[in-house]
C-alpha positions as CSV (number, residue, x, y, z in Angstrom):
1,M,0.0,0.0,0.0
2,R,1.3,3.4,-0.9
3,K,1.8,6.1,1.7
4,K,-0.8,8.9,1.6
5,F,0.7,12.3,1.2
6,E,-0.7,15.7,2.1
7,K,0.0,19.0,0.5
8,G,3.2,20.6,1.8
9,Q,4.6,17.3,3.2
10,P,8.2,16.7,2.1
11,Y,8.8,13.9,-0.5
12,R,12.2,12.5,-1.5
13,P,11.9,9.9,-4.2
14,A,14.8,7.7,-5.3
15,A,15.9,9.0,-8.7
16,K,18.2,7.4,-11.2
17,V,20.1,9.8,-13.5
18,A,19.7,8.6,-17.1
19,K,21.5,11.4,-18.9
20,V,24.0,14.2,-18.0
21,K,24.9,17.1,-20.2
22,N,27.6,19.6,-19.1
23,G,27.5,18.2,-15.6
24,T,23.8,18.8,-15.2
25,P,21.4,15.8,-15.0
26,T,18.9,16.3,-17.9
27,V,17.0,13.0,-17.7
28,L,15.8,11.3,-14.5
29,L,14.0,8.0,-14.0
30,I,11.6,8.0,-11.0
31,R,9.4,4.9,-10.3
32,G,9.8,3.9,-14.0
33,K,8.7,7.2,-15.4
34,R,11.1,9.5,-17.4
35,Y,11.4,13.1,-16.4
36,V,13.3,15.5,-18.8
37,L,14.8,18.9,-17.9
38,D,13.0,21.6,-20.0
39,H,14.4,25.1,-20.1
40,K,12.0,28.0,-20.8
41,D,14.0,29.0,-23.9
42,R,14.3,25.5,-25.4
43,G,13.4,25.2,-29.0
44,K,13.1,28.9,-29.7
45,A,15.0,30.3,-32.7
46,K,17.3,33.1,-32.0
């Protein structure tokens, strides 16, 4: 059974770093889901 969380309660999941670019983790795996770092200016032409 999963623990019930309330709003504002601290949560520290175990994360596995899947990709690193310039020393910064850019892709994380948490509980089998993939989370990708997304910068606000990503994809915009300059």
